[in-house]
All heavy atoms as TSV, in Angstrom:
chain	resi	resn	atom	element	x	y	z
A	1	PRO	N	N	77.396	0.997	52.125
A	1	PRO	CA	C	77.971	-0.180	51.514
A	1	PRO	C	C	78.338	-1.261	52.513
A	1	PRO	O	O	78.744	-2.334	52.128
A	1	PRO	CB	C	79.224	0.361	50.845
A	1	PRO	CG	C	79.608	1.510	51.693
A	1	PRO	CD	C	78.311	2.094	52.141
A	2	GLN	N	N	78.197	-0.951	53.796
A	2	GLN	CA	C	78.652	-1.908	54.812
A	2	GLN	C	C	77.560	-2.094	55.848
A	2	GLN	O	O	76.954	-1.128	56.293
A	2	GLN	CB	C	79.941	-1.392	55.463
A	2	GLN	CG	C	80.641	-2.381	56.353
A	2	GLN	CD	C	80.334	-2.181	57.821
A	2	GLN	OE1	O	79.871	-1.132	58.242
A	2	GLN	NE2	N	80.566	-3.198	58.610
A	3	HIS	N	N	77.315	-3.327	56.206
A	3	HIS	CA	C	76.328	-3.655	57.224
A	3	HIS	C	C	77.058	-4.276	58.401
A	3	HIS	O	O	78.015	-5.015	58.224
A	3	HIS	CB	C	75.306	-4.640	56.690
A	3	HIS	CG	C	74.497	-5.284	57.769
A	3	HIS	ND1	N	73.519	-4.588	58.440
A	3	HIS	CD2	C	74.552	-6.511	58.312
A	3	HIS	CE1	C	72.988	-5.406	59.351
A	3	HIS	NE2	N	73.598	-6.570	59.287
A	4	SER	N	N	76.608	-3.976	59.584
A	4	SER	CA	C	77.245	-4.558	60.758
A	4	SER	C	C	76.184	-4.985	61.750
A	4	SER	O	O	75.180	-4.311	61.943
A	4	SER	CB	C	78.181	-3.550	61.413
A	4	SER	OG	O	78.712	-4.103	62.604
A	5	ASP	N	N	76.445	-6.111	62.393
A	5	ASP	CA	C	75.598	-6.552	63.489
A	5	ASP	C	C	76.318	-6.326	64.814
A	5	ASP	O	O	75.998	-6.940	65.816
A	5	ASP	CB	C	75.182	-8.016	63.314
A	5	ASP	CG	C	76.376	-8.948	63.255
A	5	ASP	OD1	O	77.521	-8.471	63.256
A	5	ASP	OD2	O	76.162	-10.171	63.220
A	6	ALA	N	N	77.315	-5.428	64.802
A	6	ALA	CA	C	78.108	-5.155	66.000
A	6	ALA	C	C	77.208	-4.611	67.105
A	6	ALA	O	O	76.372	-3.746	66.882
A	6	ALA	CB	C	79.209	-4.154	65.690
A	7	ARG	N	N	77.410	-5.136	68.291
A	7	ARG	CA	C	76.636	-4.688	69.440
A	7	ARG	C	C	77.460	-3.817	70.378
A	7	ARG	O	O	76.960	-3.268	71.329
A	7	ARG	CB	C	76.093	-5.893	70.191
A	7	ARG	CG	C	75.002	-6.614	69.392
A	7	ARG	CD	C	74.678	-7.959	70.007
A	7	ARG	NE	N	73.650	-8.700	69.335
A	7	ARG	CZ	C	73.644	-9.126	68.091
A	7	ARG	NH1	N	74.620	-8.818	67.300
A	7	ARG	NH2	N	72.671	-9.846	67.602
A	8	VAL	N	N	78.727	-3.714	70.075
A	8	VAL	CA	C	79.627	-2.916	70.885
A	8	VAL	C	C	80.278	-1.885	69.964
A	8	VAL	O	O	80.709	-2.222	68.864
A	8	VAL	CB	C	80.713	-3.807	71.544
A	8	VAL	CG1	C	81.687	-2.983	72.356
A	8	VAL	CG2	C	80.063	-4.887	72.401
A	9	LEU	N	N	80.325	-0.642	70.411
A	9	LEU	CA	C	80.839	0.427	69.573
A	9	LEU	C	C	82.242	0.129	69.042
A	9	LEU	O	O	82.540	0.385	67.877
A	9	LEU	CB	C	80.845	1.745	70.348
A	9	LEU	CG	C	81.283	2.982	69.569
A	9	LEU	CD1	C	80.412	3.201	68.347
A	9	LEU	CD2	C	81.253	4.206	70.463
A	10	ASP	N	N	83.106	-0.440	69.858
A	10	ASP	CA	C	84.464	-0.765	69.406
A	10	ASP	C	C	84.436	-1.700	68.199
A	10	ASP	O	O	85.250	-1.557	67.279
A	10	ASP	CB	C	85.275	-1.426	70.522
A	10	ASP	CG	C	85.584	-0.479	71.661
A	10	ASP	OD1	O	85.416	0.744	71.464
A	10	ASP	OD2	O	85.988	-0.952	72.729
A	11	GLN	N	N	83.513	-2.651	68.188
A	11	GLN	CA	C	83.411	-3.577	67.061
A	11	GLN	C	C	82.970	-2.830	65.802
A	11	GLN	O	O	83.469	-3.078	64.715
A	11	GLN	CB	C	82.412	-4.687	67.365
A	11	GLN	CG	C	82.856	-5.641	68.438
A	11	GLN	CD	C	81.758	-6.630	68.792
A	11	GLN	OE1	O	80.637	-6.548	68.297
A	11	GLN	NE2	N	82.087	-7.571	69.658
A	12	LEU	N	N	82.021	-1.930	65.979
A	12	LEU	CA	C	81.514	-1.175	64.841
A	12	LEU	C	C	82.608	-0.292	64.248
A	12	LEU	O	O	82.767	-0.225	63.032
A	12	LEU	CB	C	80.320	-0.322	65.253
A	12	LEU	CG	C	79.642	0.469	64.134
A	12	LEU	CD1	C	79.130	-0.464	63.061
A	12	LEU	CD2	C	78.513	1.303	64.707
A	13	VAL	N	N	83.382	0.366	65.106
A	13	VAL	CA	C	84.464	1.222	64.625
A	13	VAL	C	C	85.480	0.388	63.852
A	13	VAL	O	O	85.898	0.772	62.751
A	13	VAL	CB	C	85.138	1.980	65.797
A	13	VAL	CG1	C	86.405	2.668	65.343
A	13	VAL	CG2	C	84.165	2.980	66.401
A	14	TYR	N	N	85.871	-0.765	64.383
A	14	TYR	CA	C	86.816	-1.631	63.681
A	14	TYR	C	C	86.247	-2.068	62.338
A	14	TYR	O	O	86.925	-1.994	61.304
A	14	TYR	CB	C	87.162	-2.872	64.509
A	14	TYR	CG	C	87.821	-3.936	63.662
A	14	TYR	CD1	C	89.159	-3.821	63.298
A	14	TYR	CD2	C	87.087	-5.012	63.167
A	14	TYR	CE1	C	89.749	-4.775	62.472
A	14	TYR	CE2	C	87.673	-5.960	62.343
A	14	TYR	CZ	C	89.001	-5.838	62.006
A	14	TYR	OH	O	89.572	-6.768	61.181
A	15	LYS	N	N	85.010	-2.527	62.343
A	15	LYS	CA	C	84.410	-3.011	61.098
A	15	LYS	C	C	84.304	-1.896	60.060
A	15	LYS	O	O	84.528	-2.119	58.874
A	15	LYS	CB	C	83.029	-3.612	61.365
A	15	LYS	CG	C	83.098	-4.946	62.059
A	15	LYS	CD	C	81.715	-5.527	62.257
A	15	LYS	CE	C	81.797	-6.902	62.881
A	15	LYS	NZ	N	80.493	-7.552	62.907
A	16	TRP	N	N	83.964	-0.692	60.498
A	16	TRP	CA	C	83.822	0.416	59.576
A	16	TRP	C	C	85.175	0.806	58.979
A	16	TRP	O	O	85.302	1.022	57.786
A	16	TRP	CB	C	83.166	1.603	60.257
A	16	TRP	CG	C	82.999	2.785	59.353
A	16	TRP	CD1	C	83.441	4.042	59.582
A	16	TRP	CD2	C	82.335	2.828	58.085
A	16	TRP	NE1	N	83.105	4.856	58.528
A	16	TRP	CE2	C	82.421	4.142	57.600
A	16	TRP	CE3	C	81.683	1.859	57.318
A	16	TRP	CZ2	C	81.882	4.523	56.378
A	16	TRP	CZ3	C	81.145	2.253	56.096
A	16	TRP	CH2	C	81.243	3.568	55.639
A	17	GLU	N	N	86.207	0.875	59.824
A	17	GLU	CA	C	87.545	1.188	59.321
A	17	GLU	C	C	87.997	0.133	58.317
A	17	GLU	O	O	88.544	0.461	57.264
A	17	GLU	CB	C	88.545	1.288	60.480
A	17	GLU	CG	C	88.358	2.523	61.331
A	17	GLU	CD	C	89.286	2.563	62.537
A	17	GLU	OE1	O	90.111	1.644	62.707
A	17	GLU	OE2	O	89.175	3.524	63.307
A	18	HIS	N	N	87.759	-1.121	58.650
A	18	HIS	CA	C	88.145	-2.218	57.749
A	18	HIS	C	C	87.360	-2.145	56.440
A	18	HIS	O	O	87.926	-2.284	55.346
A	18	HIS	CB	C	87.915	-3.559	58.447
A	18	HIS	CG	C	88.245	-4.737	57.600
A	18	HIS	ND1	N	89.535	-5.098	57.289
A	18	HIS	CD2	C	87.437	-5.627	56.960
A	18	HIS	CE1	C	89.513	-6.155	56.510
A	18	HIS	NE2	N	88.260	-6.501	56.296
A	19	ALA	N	N	86.065	-1.916	56.524
A	19	ALA	CA	C	85.222	-1.858	55.330
A	19	ALA	C	C	85.654	-0.724	54.412
A	19	ALA	O	O	85.693	-0.892	53.189
A	19	ALA	CB	C	83.754	-1.692	55.725
A	20	ARG	N	N	85.986	0.423	54.972
A	20	ARG	CA	C	86.434	1.556	54.150
A	20	ARG	C	C	87.707	1.207	53.384
A	20	ARG	O	O	87.843	1.566	52.215
A	20	ARG	CB	C	86.658	2.798	55.011
A	20	ARG	CG	C	85.373	3.431	55.436
A	20	ARG	CD	C	85.521	4.779	56.091
A	20	ARG	NE	N	86.861	5.166	56.439
A	20	ARG	CZ	C	87.207	5.855	57.511
A	20	ARG	NH1	N	86.276	6.228	58.356
A	20	ARG	NH2	N	88.448	6.183	57.744
A	21	LYS	N	N	88.625	0.505	54.036
A	21	LYS	CA	C	89.865	0.103	53.359
A	21	LYS	C	C	89.569	-0.858	52.218
A	21	LYS	O	O	90.124	-0.735	51.121
A	21	LYS	CB	C	90.831	-0.530	54.359
A	21	LYS	CG	C	91.424	0.464	55.325
A	21	LYS	CD	C	92.309	-0.226	56.340
A	21	LYS	CE	C	92.786	0.773	57.384
A	21	LYS	NZ	N	93.556	0.131	58.449
A	22	VAL	N	N	88.692	-1.813	52.468
A	22	VAL	CA	C	88.340	-2.796	51.436
A	22	VAL	C	C	87.639	-2.101	50.263
A	22	VAL	O	O	87.970	-2.343	49.094
A	22	VAL	CB	C	87.452	-3.916	52.023
A	22	VAL	CG1	C	86.890	-4.802	50.927
A	22	VAL	CG2	C	88.234	-4.729	53.040
A	23	ILE	N	N	86.692	-1.231	50.566
A	23	ILE	CA	C	85.955	-0.522	49.521
A	23	ILE	C	C	86.900	0.354	48.705
A	23	ILE	O	O	86.816	0.399	47.471
A	23	ILE	CB	C	84.811	0.308	50.131
A	23	ILE	CG1	C	83.757	-0.633	50.731
A	23	ILE	CG2	C	84.193	1.246	49.103
A	23	ILE	CD1	C	82.773	0.035	51.661
A	24	THR	N	N	87.828	1.019	49.376
A	24	THR	CA	C	88.810	1.847	48.675
A	24	THR	C	C	89.629	1.007	47.702
A	24	THR	O	O	89.808	1.385	46.535
A	24	THR	CB	C	89.744	2.550	49.685
A	24	THR	OG1	O	88.955	3.396	50.527
A	24	THR	CG2	C	90.809	3.366	48.988
A	25	HIS	N	N	90.110	-0.135	48.166
A	25	HIS	CA	C	90.912	-1.026	47.321
A	25	HIS	C	C	90.113	-1.493	46.104
A	25	HIS	O	O	90.614	-1.483	44.970
A	25	HIS	CB	C	91.392	-2.225	48.147
A	25	HIS	CG	C	92.188	-3.210	47.379
A	25	HIS	ND1	N	93.480	-2.966	46.968
A	25	HIS	CD2	C	91.874	-4.440	46.904
A	25	HIS	CE1	C	93.924	-4.004	46.298
A	25	HIS	NE2	N	92.973	-4.914	46.244
A	26	VAL	N	N	88.871	-1.872	46.323
A	26	VAL	CA	C	88.020	-2.360	45.222
A	26	VAL	C	C	87.764	-1.239	44.216
A	26	VAL	O	O	87.854	-1.452	42.999
A	26	VAL	CB	C	86.696	-2.940	45.757
A	26	VAL	CG1	C	85.714	-3.206	44.636
A	26	VAL	CG2	C	86.965	-4.199	46.556
A	27	LEU	N	N	87.454	-0.038	44.708
A	27	LEU	CA	C	87.205	1.079	43.792
A	27	LEU	C	C	88.436	1.397	42.953
A	27	LEU	O	O	88.331	1.633	41.746
A	27	LEU	CB	C	86.757	2.321	44.565
A	27	LEU	CG	C	85.336	2.280	45.115
A	27	LEU	CD1	C	85.060	3.509	45.962
A	27	LEU	CD2	C	84.322	2.173	43.994
A	28	ILE	N	N	89.605	1.386	43.570
A	28	ILE	CA	C	90.840	1.647	42.825
A	28	ILE	C	C	91.008	0.616	41.720
A	28	ILE	O	O	91.289	0.962	40.562
A	28	ILE	CB	C	92.059	1.666	43.765
A	28	ILE	CG1	C	92.014	2.920	44.641
A	28	ILE	CG2	C	93.361	1.604	42.973
A	28	ILE	CD1	C	93.015	2.914	45.780
A	29	GLU	N	N	90.810	-0.656	42.054
A	29	GLU	CA	C	90.923	-1.708	41.033
A	29	GLU	C	C	89.938	-1.497	39.894
A	29	GLU	O	O	90.286	-1.656	38.717
A	29	GLU	CB	C	90.678	-3.080	41.660
A	29	GLU	CG	C	91.822	-3.625	42.461
A	29	GLU	CD	C	91.534	-5.039	42.966
A	29	GLU	OE1	O	90.430	-5.579	42.707
A	29	GLU	OE2	O	92.427	-5.600	43.620
A	30	LYS	N	N	88.708	-1.151	40.231
A	30	LYS	CA	C	87.678	-0.997	39.203
A	30	LYS	C	C	87.955	0.207	38.314
A	30	LYS	O	O	87.791	0.137	37.086
A	30	LYS	CB	C	86.283	-0.883	39.832
A	30	LYS	CG	C	85.851	-2.145	40.547
A	30	LYS	CD	C	85.890	-3.338	39.624
A	30	LYS	CE	C	85.519	-4.614	40.329
A	30	LYS	NZ	N	85.618	-5.783	39.446
A	31	TYR	N	N	88.366	1.340	38.910
A	31	TYR	CA	C	88.671	2.518	38.099
A	31	TYR	C	C	89.910	2.282	37.240
A	31	TYR	O	O	89.966	2.744	36.102
A	31	TYR	CB	C	88.830	3.766	38.966
A	31	TYR	CG	C	87.520	4.241	39.535
A	31	TYR	CD1	C	87.334	4.346	40.898
A	31	TYR	CD2	C	86.459	4.580	38.704
A	31	TYR	CE1	C	86.127	4.769	41.430
A	31	TYR	CE2	C	85.245	5.005	39.219
A	31	TYR	CZ	C	85.090	5.098	40.578
A	31	TYR	OH	O	83.892	5.513	41.087
A	32	GLU	N	N	90.896	1.559	37.756
A	32	GLU	CA	C	92.066	1.209	36.938
A	32	GLU	C	C	91.647	0.322	35.775
A	32	GLU	O	O	92.131	0.479	34.654
A	32	GLU	CB	C	93.129	0.519	37.789
A	32	GLU	CG	C	93.875	1.460	38.701
A	32	GLU	CD	C	94.871	0.748	39.619
A	32	GLU	OE1	O	94.785	-0.493	39.769
A	32	GLU	OE2	O	95.713	1.451	40.199
A	33	GLY	N	N	90.737	-0.618	36.045
A	33	GLY	CA	C	90.224	-1.473	34.979
A	33	GLY	C	C	89.516	-0.672	33.901
A	33	GLY	O	O	89.700	-0.920	32.706
A	34	LEU	N	N	88.719	0.287	34.321
A	34	LEU	CA	C	88.047	1.150	33.341
A	34	LEU	C	C	89.066	1.937	32.521
A	34	LEU	O	O	88.922	2.072	31.302
A	34	LEU	CB	C	87.100	2.129	34.055
A	34	LEU	CG	C	85.805	1.556	34.590
A	34	LEU	CD1	C	85.090	2.586	35.451
A	34	LEU	CD2	C	84.908	1.099	33.446
A	35	ALA	N	N	90.089	2.445	33.187
A	35	ALA	CA	C	91.111	3.234	32.495
A	35	ALA	C	C	91.838	2.392	31.448
A	35	ALA	O	O	92.171	2.897	30.376
A	35	ALA	CB	C	92.089	3.827	33.502
A	36	THR	N	N	92.063	1.115	31.745
A	36	THR	CA	C	92.766	0.261	30.773
A	36	THR	C	C	91.910	-0.034	29.543
A	36	THR	O	O	92.449	-0.398	28.501
A	36	THR	CB	C	93.226	-1.076	31.407
A	36	THR	OG1	O	92.095	-1.805	31.839
A	36	THR	CG2	C	94.201	-0.834	32.534
A	37	THR	N	N	90.601	0.139	29.651
A	37	THR	CA	C	89.734	-0.062	28.487
A	37	THR	C	C	89.620	1.192	27.635
A	37	THR	O	O	88.968	1.176	26.598
A	37	THR	CB	C	88.312	-0.488	28.912
A	37	THR	OG1	O	87.671	0.613	29.581
A	37	THR	CG2	C	88.330	-1.713	29.788
A	38	GLY	N	N	90.239	2.265	28.127
A	38	GLY	CA	C	90.173	3.516	27.382
A	38	GLY	C	C	89.220	4.536	27.975
A	38	GLY	O	O	89.120	5.654	27.476
A	39	TRP	N	N	88.503	4.164	29.006
A	39	TRP	CA	C	87.575	5.094	29.656
A	39	TRP	C	C	88.391	6.162	30.369
A	39	TRP	O	O	89.263	5.864	31.163
A	39	TRP	CB	C	86.727	4.343	30.670
A	39	TRP	CG	C	85.646	5.159	31.320
A	39	TRP	CD1	C	85.813	6.263	32.097
A	39	TRP	CD2	C	84.251	4.920	31.286
A	39	TRP	NE1	N	84.613	6.729	32.536
A	39	TRP	CE2	C	83.632	5.919	32.054
A	39	TRP	CE3	C	83.474	3.946	30.683
A	39	TRP	CZ2	C	82.254	5.971	32.234
A	39	TRP	CZ3	C	82.107	3.999	30.866
A	39	TRP	CH2	C	81.505	5.004	31.622
A	40	ASN	N	N	88.089	7.409	30.105
A	40	ASN	CA	C	88.755	8.518	30.769
A	40	ASN	C	C	87.987	8.817	32.058
A	40	ASN	O	O	87.016	9.571	32.046
A	40	ASN	CB	C	88.798	9.738	29.850
A	40	ASN	CG	C	89.540	10.898	30.469
A	40	ASN	OD1	O	90.274	10.730	31.440
A	40	ASN	ND2	N	89.345	12.075	29.915
A	41	VAL	N	N	88.416	8.208	33.142
A	41	VAL	CA	C	87.725	8.369	34.425
A	41	VAL	C	C	87.968	9.778	34.940
A	41	VAL	O	O	89.108	10.209	35.105
A	41	VAL	CB	C	88.220	7.333	35.458
A	41	VAL	CG1	C	87.471	7.503	36.767
A	41	VAL	CG2	C	88.050	5.918	34.922
A	42	LYS	N	N	86.876	10.484	35.174
A	42	LYS	CA	C	86.968	11.872	35.641
A	42	LYS	C	C	86.834	11.937	37.162
A	42	LYS	O	O	86.159	11.108	37.770
A	42	LYS	CB	C	85.880	12.705	34.984
A	42	LYS	CG	C	86.012	12.796	33.475
A	42	LYS	CD	C	84.874	13.600	32.892
A	42	LYS	CE	C	85.012	13.763	31.410
A	42	LYS	NZ	N	84.712	12.574	30.644
A	43	ASP	N	N	87.479	12.924	37.749
A	43	ASP	CA	C	87.389	13.135	39.191
A	43	ASP	C	C	85.933	13.262	39.640
A	43	ASP	O	O	85.555	12.759	40.696
A	43	ASP	CB	C	88.155	14.386	39.619
A	43	ASP	CG	C	89.658	14.220	39.511
A	43	ASP	OD1	O	90.139	13.066	39.373
A	43	ASP	OD2	O	90.369	15.245	39.575
A	44	GLN	N	N	85.110	13.906	38.822
A	44	GLN	CA	C	83.690	14.088	39.157
A	44	GLN	C	C	82.978	12.742	39.286
A	44	GLN	O	O	82.114	12.573	40.145
A	44	GLN	CB	C	82.981	14.925	38.090
A	44	GLN	CG	C	83.452	16.358	38.012
A	44	GLN	CD	C	82.872	17.046	36.783
A	44	GLN	OE1	O	82.706	16.423	35.726
A	44	GLN	NE2	N	82.570	18.330	36.917
A	45	GLU	N	N	83.314	11.814	38.422
A	45	GLU	CA	C	82.688	10.487	38.463
A	45	GLU	C	C	83.081	9.740	39.732
A	45	GLU	O	O	82.233	9.112	40.381
A	45	GLU	CB	C	83.072	9.673	37.237
A	45	GLU	CG	C	82.517	10.230	35.942
A	45	GLU	CD	C	83.110	9.575	34.724
A	45	GLU	OE1	O	84.332	9.318	34.685
A	45	GLU	OE2	O	82.327	9.310	33.792
A	46	ILE	N	N	84.349	9.816	40.072
A	46	ILE	CA	C	84.814	9.156	41.293
A	46	ILE	C	C	84.138	9.774	42.505
A	46	ILE	O	O	83.627	9.063	43.379
A	46	ILE	CB	C	86.349	9.239	41.405
A	46	ILE	CG1	C	86.990	8.460	40.251
A	46	ILE	CG2	C	86.820	8.723	42.756
A	46	ILE	CD1	C	88.482	8.662	40.121
A	47	LYS	N	N	84.090	11.092	42.562
A	47	LYS	CA	C	83.456	11.783	43.691
A	47	LYS	C	C	81.980	11.397	43.792
A	47	LYS	O	O	81.473	11.112	44.873
A	47	LYS	CB	C	83.601	13.292	43.535
A	47	LYS	CG	C	83.038	14.071	44.692
A	47	LYS	CD	C	83.257	15.566	44.545
A	47	LYS	CE	C	82.652	16.274	45.731
A	47	LYS	NZ	N	82.804	17.704	45.682
A	48	ARG	N	N	81.282	11.362	42.667
A	48	ARG	CA	C	79.865	10.985	42.645
A	48	ARG	C	C	79.662	9.586	43.213
A	48	ARG	O	O	78.801	9.354	44.063
A	48	ARG	CB	C	79.351	11.044	41.205
A	48	ARG	CG	C	77.914	10.560	41.046
A	48	ARG	CD	C	77.613	10.120	39.634
A	48	ARG	NE	N	78.453	8.976	39.278
A	48	ARG	CZ	C	78.806	8.680	38.025
A	48	ARG	NH1	N	78.415	9.433	37.011
A	48	ARG	NH2	N	79.562	7.628	37.776
A	49	ASP	N	N	80.495	8.659	42.760
A	49	ASP	CA	C	80.354	7.271	43.190
A	49	ASP	C	C	80.672	7.101	44.680
A	49	ASP	O	O	79.958	6.398	45.393
A	49	ASP	CB	C	81.244	6.365	42.348
A	49	ASP	CG	C	80.840	6.357	40.883
A	49	ASP	OD1	O	79.711	6.788	40.558
A	49	ASP	OD2	O	81.670	5.923	40.066
A	50	VAL	N	N	81.724	7.745	45.132
A	50	VAL	CA	C	82.101	7.642	46.543
A	50	VAL	C	C	81.020	8.260	47.424
A	50	VAL	O	O	80.627	7.678	48.442
A	50	VAL	CB	C	83.483	8.294	46.798
A	50	VAL	CG1	C	83.763	8.423	48.290
A	50	VAL	CG2	C	84.577	7.483	46.120
A	51	GLU	N	N	80.500	9.411	47.029
A	51	GLU	CA	C	79.429	10.044	47.811
A	51	GLU	C	C	78.185	9.155	47.855
A	51	GLU	O	O	77.533	9.051	48.895
A	51	GLU	CB	C	79.097	11.417	47.249
A	51	GLU	CG	C	80.147	12.455	47.564
A	51	GLU	CD	C	79.836	13.818	46.963
A	51	GLU	OE1	O	78.843	13.958	46.206
A	51	GLU	OE2	O	80.603	14.759	47.238
A	52	ALA	N	N	77.855	8.517	46.755
A	52	ALA	CA	C	76.688	7.637	46.734
A	52	ALA	C	C	76.900	6.435	47.648
A	52	ALA	O	O	76.000	6.052	48.400
A	52	ALA	CB	C	76.400	7.170	45.303
A	53	LEU	N	N	78.089	5.850	47.601
A	53	LEU	CA	C	78.370	4.680	48.430
A	53	LEU	C	C	78.397	5.002	49.923
A	53	LEU	O	O	77.995	4.191	50.740
A	53	LEU	CB	C	79.718	4.067	48.038
A	53	LEU	CG	C	79.731	3.246	46.762
A	53	LEU	CD1	C	81.159	2.923	46.364
A	53	LEU	CD2	C	78.934	1.969	46.952
A	54	PHE	N	N	78.858	6.183	50.257
A	54	PHE	CA	C	79.040	6.514	51.663
A	54	PHE	C	C	77.967	7.457	52.187
A	54	PHE	O	O	78.238	8.355	52.960
A	54	PHE	CB	C	80.443	7.083	51.894
A	54	PHE	CG	C	81.503	6.041	51.755
A	54	PHE	CD1	C	82.188	5.882	50.570
A	54	PHE	CD2	C	81.796	5.189	52.809
A	54	PHE	CE1	C	83.166	4.899	50.435
A	54	PHE	CE2	C	82.759	4.201	52.685
A	54	PHE	CZ	C	83.442	4.064	51.491
A	55	GLY	N	N	76.745	7.252	51.766
A	55	GLY	CA	C	75.633	7.962	52.367
A	55	GLY	C	C	74.741	8.739	51.425
A	55	GLY	O	O	73.594	8.994	51.735
A	56	GLY	N	N	75.247	9.133	50.291
A	56	GLY	CA	C	74.455	9.950	49.387
A	56	GLY	C	C	73.229	9.254	48.847
A	56	GLY	O	O	72.159	9.845	48.750
A	57	ALA	N	N	73.357	7.978	48.505
A	57	ALA	CA	C	72.212	7.240	47.964
A	57	ALA	C	C	71.122	7.108	49.011
A	57	ALA	O	O	69.934	7.242	48.702
A	57	ALA	CB	C	72.659	5.868	47.464
A	58	TYR	N	N	71.513	6.883	50.262
A	58	TYR	CA	C	70.499	6.782	51.317
A	58	TYR	C	C	69.815	8.125	51.528
A	58	TYR	O	O	68.595	8.181	51.650
A	58	TYR	CB	C	71.116	6.305	52.632
A	58	TYR	CG	C	70.095	6.342	53.742
A	58	TYR	CD1	C	69.097	5.381	53.817
A	58	TYR	CD2	C	70.080	7.377	54.661
A	58	TYR	CE1	C	68.125	5.425	54.794
A	58	TYR	CE2	C	69.107	7.433	55.644
A	58	TYR	CZ	C	68.138	6.465	55.714
A	58	TYR	OH	O	67.175	6.529	56.665
A	59	ARG	N	N	70.592	9.204	51.571
A	59	ARG	CA	C	69.986	10.528	51.767
A	59	ARG	C	C	69.022	10.848	50.631
A	59	ARG	O	O	67.945	11.387	50.851
A	59	ARG	CB	C	71.074	11.589	51.885
A	59	ARG	CG	C	71.755	11.593	53.239
A	59	ARG	CD	C	72.648	12.805	53.424
A	59	ARG	NE	N	73.783	12.814	52.514
A	59	ARG	CZ	C	74.932	12.214	52.743
A	59	ARG	NH1	N	75.124	11.539	53.865
A	59	ARG	NH2	N	75.911	12.269	51.863
A	60	GLN	N	N	69.396	10.482	49.410
A	60	GLN	CA	C	68.524	10.724	48.264
A	60	GLN	C	C	67.240	9.890	48.398
A	60	GLN	O	O	66.144	10.391	48.162
A	60	GLN	CB	C	69.250	10.385	46.979
A	60	GLN	CG	C	68.470	10.699	45.728
A	60	GLN	CD	C	69.267	10.365	44.485
A	60	GLN	OE1	O	70.290	9.686	44.518
A	60	GLN	NE2	N	68.802	10.847	43.359
A	61	PHE	N	N	67.368	8.640	48.780
A	61	PHE	CA	C	66.217	7.775	48.984
A	61	PHE	C	C	65.308	8.316	50.088
A	61	PHE	O	O	64.085	8.393	49.931
A	61	PHE	CB	C	66.675	6.369	49.329
A	61	PHE	CG	C	65.568	5.484	49.842
A	61	PHE	CD1	C	64.652	4.913	48.963
A	61	PHE	CD2	C	65.428	5.224	51.202
A	61	PHE	CE1	C	63.622	4.106	49.431
A	61	PHE	CE2	C	64.404	4.429	51.663
A	61	PHE	CZ	C	63.493	3.865	50.778
A	62	ALA	N	N	65.901	8.717	51.200
A	62	ALA	CA	C	65.125	9.215	52.328
A	62	ALA	C	C	64.383	10.504	51.955
A	62	ALA	O	O	63.232	10.690	52.343
A	62	ALA	CB	C	66.023	9.451	53.536
A	63	ALA	N	N	65.018	11.363	51.206
A	63	ALA	CA	C	64.381	12.622	50.797
A	63	ALA	C	C	63.196	12.347	49.868
A	63	ALA	O	O	62.176	13.023	49.945
A	63	ALA	CB	C	65.389	13.525	50.123
A	64	ALA	N	N	63.314	11.345	49.007
A	64	ALA	CA	C	62.262	11.025	48.059
A	64	ALA	C	C	61.086	10.338	48.722
A	64	ALA	O	O	59.972	10.345	48.195
A	64	ALA	CB	C	62.815	10.145	46.947
A	65	SER	N	N	61.295	9.743	49.890
A	65	SER	CA	C	60.224	8.984	50.526
A	65	SER	C	C	59.316	9.851	51.398
A	65	SER	O	O	58.369	9.335	51.961
A	65	SER	CB	C	60.813	7.836	51.351
A	65	SER	OG	O	61.593	8.345	52.407
A	66	PHE	N	N	59.608	11.132	51.487
A	66	PHE	CA	C	58.743	12.002	52.320
A	66	PHE	C	C	57.736	12.724	51.510
A	66	PHE	O	O	57.714	13.187	50.545
A	66	PHE	CB	C	59.581	13.013	53.104
A	66	PHE	CG	C	60.356	12.352	54.206
A	66	PHE	CD1	C	61.720	12.202	54.114
A	66	PHE	CD2	C	59.710	11.861	55.325
A	66	PHE	CE1	C	62.447	11.609	55.124
A	66	PHE	CE2	C	60.420	11.261	56.339
A	66	PHE	CZ	C	61.793	11.125	56.244
């Protein structure tokens, strides 16, 4: 979910830590929004989405391309 043009490892670490915080905040807002509409958000759904955002979708894509 995050792209970086960092050329120095310290920059990449900072950007990644910052991006994770932002993504976490956005996901919380979105799941709360779903809950207010009556959607019963399940732990499995959250886990699925987080895994996809943080590497699962790429691993699935890479596996399918071989």
